[in-house]
N, C-alpha and C positions, 0 to 999 in steps of 0.2 A: 770762055777763056780758061776756066778751071779744068774743063774736060780735056782740052788740048794739052795742058800741063801734065795731067795724070798719064795720058797716052805716051807722052815723050819720056817720062821717067821709066815706064815699063820697057819701052824699046831700048833705052839706054842700058838698062840692067841686063837685058837679054844679050845685048851686044858684049857686055863685059864677060858674062859667064861663058859665052860661046868661044871666047878667046883663050880660056884657061884649060889645064889638063884635068882629068877625072880624079876626085878626092875620095878615100875609103873612110867610112863612118865607123868609129870604135864602139863596140857593145860590151859592157863590163860583166854582166851576169850571164850564166849559161842558159840555153834554151833547150828544152827536152819535152818529150811526149808524155801523155798520161801513162799510167801503169797498165800494162796488159797482163791478163791472167793467163800464163803460159800452161800451167798444169795445176790440178787441184785433186787431192785425194785425202784419205783419212789421216795422213801424216802431216799435212800442211798444204800450203799454196806456194807455187813458184811465180814470182812477179818478174816483169821485164819492162824496159823502156828504151826508146830511141833518143839519141843525142843529136840535136840539130846544131847548136853552136855552144862551145864551151865558154866563150866570153873571154874578156881580157884578164879577169881575176882568176888566180889559181883555184882549182877545186880541191878542197882538203879532204872531203869525204862525200860519199853519195850512198843511196840506198832507197829503202822504202819504209813508210810509216803506215800502220794500220790500227784502226780503232773501231768502236761500235758504230752501228748504222746511224746513230743520231749524232755522231761526232765527226767533225772535219779533222782529219789527222794532222797533228802538229807535234813538234818536239815538246814533251812534257805531258801530253794527254794521250799518247798512243804508244804502241809497241814499235820498236825500231829494229830493222834488219840493216846493219851498217856495213859499208865497204869503204876501206881507207883509200885515199888518193883520187886521181882523176879516172873517169870511165873512158871506155872506148866509144865506138859509134853506137853501141848498145851496151846495156848492162842488165843483169838479172840476179836474183837471189831467192832463196826459199825460206818462208816463214814456217817454223815448226812448233810454235807454242802459242798459248793464250788465245786459242780459237776453239769454239765449241761447235759440234756438228749441228747443222740446221739453222744456225744463226747468221744474220747478215752483218757484213762489216764494210767499212770504207777503207780504201788504200790510196796512197798518193806517193809518187816518186819524189825524191828530194835531193838537193845538192847543197853542200855548205862551202861558202867562200869566206874570205877574211871579213867581208861585209855582213855576213849572216847566212840565213837559210833561204833557198828558193824552192818552192813547192809546185807540183803539177796540180791539175784539177783532180779531185777525188773520183774514184771509181768504186761502185758498189758490187759486192759479190757475196755469194752464200757459201759458208764453210762446210767442208766434209769432216772437220775435226782436225786435231793436231797432236803430235806425239808428246808435247809438254816438256816440263823440266825433267832433268835426269839427275837424281841424287847421287852424290859421290862419297861424301864423308861429313861427319859432324865433329866439331871440336868443342868439348865440354871441360871447363876447369875442374880440378879436383884438389881439395874439397870445393864445394860451391855453395852459394847462399842466394836467397831471393834478391834480385836486382843485379846479379852478375850477368855478363854477356856470353852468349853461346853463338858460335859461327857454324853455318851450314855451307858446305861446298857442293856446287851443282853446275850443270850446263843447261842451256835453253832457259835461262832465267828472264823473267819479266823485268822491265825497267820501271814499272809503275808500282809504287808502294801499296796502292790500294788493291793490287792483285795478290797480296800476301796475307795469309791468315795462319797463325801458329797458336796452338794450345798445348799446354803441358799439364797433365792431370786435371783436365777440364778447366784450366785457368788460361785466359787469353793473354798472349805475350805481345809486347810492343816491338815492332820492327824499327831498327835504328839506323841501318846502313844496307845499301844494295850495291854490289859490284857485278862485273861481267860474269864472274865464276863463283860468287859467294854472296851471302847476305847474313846479317847479324840481328839477333833479337835478345831482349832482356828476359831472364828467367822470371816468370810470374810467380805469384804466391800471395799469402802462404797456403800450403796444403800439407796434408799428413806426410811426414818424412820418415816413417818407420819401415819403408820398403827398400828394396835394392834397385829396382828398375821402375820406370815410370812411362806412362803412355804419352807419346809425342804425336800430334796430328799437324802435318805441315802441308799447307795448301798454297800452291802458286798458280794463279789463274784457274784453269780448269782441271788441274791435276793435283791429286792428294796423296801424300805419303803418311801411312798409319804404322807407327813402329814403337817399340819399347827400347829405351836407352838407360843405362845405369846412371844414377846421380848419387854422389857422395855428399849429401846435404849436411852442413855443419849442425851438430846437435845443440840443443839449448844448454846454456850454462847458468846455474842458479848461484846467486851470491849467498854466502854463508853469513847472513846478517840477521840475528835474532833481535826483534824489536817488540816492545810492549804496546798494546793497543787497548783503547776503550771500545765498548760495543758499538758506539756511534762513529768510530774512526773508519777511515778508508785504509785497508791493508795494502802495503806496497811490497811486491816481490820484485827485487831487482836482479839483474843478470845480463846476459848477452844472448843474442840469437833467439829471442823469446817469441818472435812473431808467429802467430798461429791463427788459423781461421776459426778454430773452436778450441777452447781450453776447458778441461774438466777439473774442478777443484772439489776434493772430497776430504772428509775426515772421519775415521772410524770412531772418534770421540765426539761426534756431533750427530744430532737427529733433526732432520734427515741428513744422510751422509753428504749429499750433493749441495754445494753452494749454487744458488741461482742468481747471485747478485754481482756478476762480473761487470765491472764498470768500463774498463779500457784495457787495451793490450797493444804494445809496440815492441820494437826490438829489445828494449832494455828494461821494460816495466810492465808488470801485470797488477791491476788494482781490482779489489773486490771488497764487499761489505761483510762484517761478521754477523750475519743473521743466522738464527737457528739455536738449537739447544746443545750446549757443550757439557761434557762430563769431566773436563779437566781445564785448568788454567793454562796449561802448556800443551795444547792438542797437537798431535801429529797431523800433517797435511799430505794427502796424496794428490799429485798433479799429473795430468795427462796433457802434454803440449805436443801438438802435431802428431798425436798417436803414440808418443814416447812417454812411458810411465816413470814418474819419480815418486817412489813410495816412502812413507814415514819421514817426511821432511820436517825438521824442527825449525820453522821459520817465523812463527808467531808466538807471542805470549800475551794472555789476556790479563789486563789489570784487574785486581780484585774489586768487587762491588763493596761499597761502604755506605752506611747511613750516617747522616749528620749527627754530631753529638748534641746532648742536652735537649732532645725532643721529648715532649710529653703529650699524650693523648688523653683528653677528657671524654670518656665514653658514657653513654646512658644505657648501655646494654640492650639497645634496640637491634633485633635480628635484621640482617640485610643492610644495616647502616654501613656506609662506605667512609673510610678514613684515609687521609693522605699521610704518607711518610716520605720525607725528603732525604736525598743522599746523592751519590754520584755513581755513574757507570752501571745503572741498571740495564739489564738486557731488554731493551724496549721493542724487540722484534717478536716477543711472545706474549700471548694473553695469559698463559699459565706456564711459569718456569718451574718445572717439577724438580729441578736440581736445587732450587732455593727452598730450604726447609725452614719453616717458621716455628719458633720455639717460644713457649710461654713458661717463664721461670725455669728455663733450662731443659724443658721437656718438649719433645715434638708434639705439635698440636695442630688440629684443623679448626680451631675456634675462629681463626682468621685465614682467609684464602684470597687469592688475587681476584679482584672484581672486574678488571678490564686490563687492556694492554698498558704496560707501564710507559711512562715517559723516561727519558734518559736520566733525569734527575729526580724522579718522583714515582712512587708506586701507590696503587690504590688497593686497600685491603677491605674486604667485606667480612662483617662479623656473622658467623653462622650459628653459634651456640653461646649461651651465657658464660661470662667469666665468673670465677670464684675469687673472692678477696677484693679488698678495697684497692690495693696497689699490686700491679703485676708488671713483670719485666718481659718485654718482647725483644727477642733477638732473632737473627736470620743467619743461617749457614748456607753457603753456596760453594759447590765444587770443592768440598773438603776444607773450605775456608770459613771460619766463623767470623762474622763482622765484629770489629773491635767495639763499636758503639751499640747501645741498646736504646729502646724507647720505653719510657715509664708510662704505664697505662693507669689512669686513675678513674675509678667508677664514681660518677657524680650524683647518682640517685641516692637518697638516704638509705633505702632498703635494698640490699644486695645479697646474693648468695656468697657464702664464704667457705663452705666445706660440705662434702658428702661424707657420711660416716663410713669408716673402713668396714671391711667385711665382717669383722668380729662383732660389730654393733649395728649391723644393718637390719635388725629387726625394727622396722620403722613403726610398727604398732606400739611396741614398748616405749620407744622414744617419744611417740606422739601422745600416748595415753597414760602411761604409768610413771615415767620419769618425772622427778619433782625437784625443783631447785630450792635453794636456801634463802630464807628471809634474813633481815638484819644487816650485818655489815656489808655484805655483797662485794667484798674485795676480791673474791675468787669465783670462777665459773664452775661451782661444784653442784652436783645433783646426786640423788639416790636412784638406784635402779636394781630391783631384786636383791636386796641385802648387801649391795656394794655402794661405795661412794666413789664417784667418778668426777674427773675434772676435765673440762674442755679447754685445751691450751690453744689460744688464738694464734700464737706465734707459729707453732708447728702444725696447727689445724689437726691435732690429735686428741682423742679421748683417752685419758690416762686413769687407770684404776688406782685410787689412793688408799682405799680401805676395802678389803675383800669381804665377802659375805660371811666367812667363818668367824670373823670377830664378833658378829652379832648372835651367833648360835649358842645361847646359854643353855646349860643343862642338857646339852646334846639334842635340843629341840630345833626343828626347822621353823624359822620365823616367817610369818606371812608379811614380812617387811617389804613395803613397796606396793602391796596390793592396794592399800589406801593409807599412806602415811598420815599421821595426825598433824605433825608439823616437822619442819627442818629449819633450824635457826643457826646462823653463823654469829657467834658471840665475839670472836677475835680472829686474828689471822689464821690460827691453827685450831682453835677450839670451836667445836660445833656441838649442838644438842639435837637429838632426834627422839621422836616418840612414835610408837607403833604398837599394834596388837600382835600377840603371839598366836600360834595356831589354835591352841585349846583353852586359852585363858581370856577372860573378859576385861581384866584390868590392863590398861596400856603400859607398855614398857617405856622407860625414860632413861636415855643413855647420854653420857658425855664422852666425846671422842676427840682425841688429840691427833690431828692429821700429821703433825711433825714426828711424834714418837710412834704413831700407829698403834695407840693403845685405846682401850675401851673401858669406861667405868660405868657400872650399873648403879643408877640413882633410884631413890624412892619413886614408886610408880605414881602416875597422875592421880590426884584425889577424886576425879570424876571421869566417867567414861565418855570422853569427847570423841566426836567424829572429826571435827575440825574447829579450831578456835577462830573467833572473829579477828583477834589480834594476838600475835606472839612477838615478844621483843625482850631485850635484856639491857641492864645497866651494869655498872661495876659490881653491884651487890646482889642483884636479883634477876631472875627470869620471870616474866609476867605472862599470864594467860588471861585474856579478857573475852567474855561472851563466847558465842559460837553455837554449834549444834551438837546435841548429845547423840550417843549411839546406844540404843537399848540392848541389842544383841547383834550377832554376826549377820550383816546384810539388812538390818532394820534400823532406820534412822529415827532418832527421838526428837524431843521438843527443842526449841531454841532457848538458850540460856543467856542471862546477862551476869552470871557470876564472874568475879575477878579473883584470881589467885596469883600468888607470887612464890617463887622458890628461892630460899635463902642459900646462897652459895657457901656461906661460912659454916652453917650447922646442918646443911642439906635437909631442910624441912620445908613443907608446904604450909602456907598461911593464906587464909581467906580474907579478902579485903572487902570494904563496903561496896555495895552494889552501885552500878552506874545506870543511868536511864537509857539503856540501849533499846532500840525498837526491836521487839521480839516477834513481830508479825510474820517476818520471813527471815531466813538465814542470810547473813551478810558476812563475807570473808574479805578482809582488807590486808593490804601489803604494808608492812612497816619497814622503812629504811633507816639504817643507822649510819650517820656520817658525823665525823668530828665528835664522836661519843654522844650524839644527840639523836633521839628517835623522832621520826616524823611519819605522818600518815595523811592520806587524802580521804576525807569522809564526805560521802554524798548523801544529802537529805533534801527535803522539799525546799529548803532555802537556797541551795546551791552547792558548789564544791568548796569544802572547807580545807584549809591547810592547818593541821594541828601539830603542836609540839608537846612532848611529854615533859612535864615539870617533875623532876625527881624528888624535890622537897615536898611538893604537895601530893605527889603520886597521882597526878591528874593530867588530863590533856587540856591544853590551852589553845584556843583558836588564835591563829596569827593573821589569817586573811580569808576572804571568801570570794568566789567567782560565780558569776551568773550562768551556771551550767546545770542542766537537768538531765536525769535519766542516763547517767554515764557511770559505768563501772570501771574502776582502775585496776589493771592487771600488773602494772609495774610503772615506776616513775623515777625520774632523774631530776635532782634539784641543783641549780647553780645560784650564784649571787643575785642574778637578775630574772631568772625564769624557772618554771617547772615544766618539764616535758613528760607527758605520761601516755602510756599505751592503754587504750580503752576499747570497748566493744565497737565503737564507731570509727576507730582509726587511731591516729596520733594527734594529740592536742598540745599546744604550748600555752602556758599561762604566764603572762608578763606580770611580774610581781610589783612593778612600779606603776604601769598604766592600767593594770587589771584587765587588759585586753586578752581575748582568747583567739588563737589561730588554729585552724584545722588543716592538716596536711593530707592532700589527696595524692595517692601514689598507685603504683601497679598492684599494691598489696592492701588496698583499703578494706578488703574482705578478710584480712588475715585472722580475725577473731574466730572464723570458722575453719581456718586452715592451719592453725598452729596449736602446740601444747601450751595453753595459757598458764599451766602450773610449773612450767620450766622456762622461765624468762630470766636471763642474766642481764645485769646492767651495772655500768660503772659511771664515771663522771660524765660520759659523753654519748654512750651508745647502748642499745639493747641488742641482745643476742637470743634467738629463739629457734626452735626446730619446726620446720615447715612440712606439711604433709606431702610435698613433692620430693621428700627424702633428702633434704639438705638443711644445713644451718644457715640462718639468715641474720644479717647485721643491719640494724637501723641506727644510723649515726645522724643525730639531729643537727650536727654542724652543717650538713648539706641541704637542709630544708630550704634555705633562702637562696641557694646558689641558682644562677640563671640556667 
């Protein structure tokens, strides 16, 4: 039943159509053949195609598309040979660019309607070459700067942006627009702009134009803005049109001349670091921007370096010891800043030099040679600028060098062996040397002649004064007594000298031929000689004596006193100090070290205390209310008067007894001063013994 129904329907439909007139079917899109290769040569390829049906939609343009052999040509990925409007039964066109000889390409015919593009099947062909684009003109703004637009006018131009490549002075340009008879690109950069013409290489597809065109590139403009900088700051050079591939920054006032610390560069700013050694706080700068020179530019000012106020260095005079000094704006790019001059007490000095590269707020100084003096002032000058602040240097060892003798007294043998200081009051650092009395002034570090040798030359004789003085005694601030042998006489001379009026009085000669007394001292009324060793004749020492003599100042006579029980087995020479008009001596015997005071009423020495010390010889001593500090053959000892304890100081000069003139030791309330065989005066200040 179903089969009959199907047959009936078909027969019915055939009957209906057989009764109607013929109907035309509408085709909207055109139909055309593949592209034929009509002609091919070194100038290009001529394409052709046949049109079958134009279709119901108007054809707006037609032509051919060609691309590489691996590409199906379409609008946007291939080159276009375009013909406006509708074609006839056939159409043809010649492609004259963007084809290289020997390469294979695909070509397709196309038409464009209002609905879009219609393409034929692609056809493959091998190129014989093409004539390529034809340059006509170039439009360059003047003046011009990097980033501005340049227009090239030409024919036979590719429609594909990837077919274009432009370089100017070896810098690749960006293509920004393509038209039928022109294209535009951005001037690349930066590059040196000190020339008048520049190399342009313009490549479109397979054809290249290499030419030179003039460019009036805008020159850099520097801002006249002088600013101050610290060494750690980043220098800013402002301006316009500063962009450059390479910038050279130099200064004739810097070593080395070239800055190598360029940080950044753009159109309006150049930044760099102030590394290097300068010779001025306002150095001139030479700039080379894009090959253009800007000489002697005053664009930077360096802030002065300064050290912090109130700094104090405690130094132990250790060679190669490193010390830190704090401040601001040190040139931390240098290990040794030779423009920074270190001065000690106002004089250029190499006692301290840079130990290592500074930090911006700290320098490191190494001590190379010993300092002289307890306190020294360290200052620094840099680039003709003296730092406002200074550093106080305090030497913390008890024994330090304080002065080297000036040239006039640089006979160190005499200072070390013949010079002799004064016993007694010891308020002045006076000593005798070859018939003169000299004073060592610690404030000026000078040796000053107080009495010349001609004041001692009695009866026109040359005195052998100083060859071996019998004694030197300071009685008061200006009055001293000396005793010595003349050249041809055996009786010792005895003189009173006024250092204030510079006068000499010859007193009665000594009653005995002494080589050296055990003790010599004075009171208001008398000068005393006790014990010692006699001198039989020139160069021959006699026996040890325990005679006691006194010289009466009022009647200028010598009187012999009762003997004392001195040990005469060997000669002993002791130092008597006079303080507060009292005479004191340290006496060493088998029982220990005794502190003796002279009783003027009894005219005898009275023991005040004793310390358990053996085999010690005292060269000089200082007494305070609580202790006695004395210089001995073993070093420096301190005697505590309350606890009776003894302390020994070990120092770099513990062997000074073999290195100094023990007969020329000055001392006051706090320190000893003596001459060292290394040709300098040394100070031993016991205040520093217990310092850490």
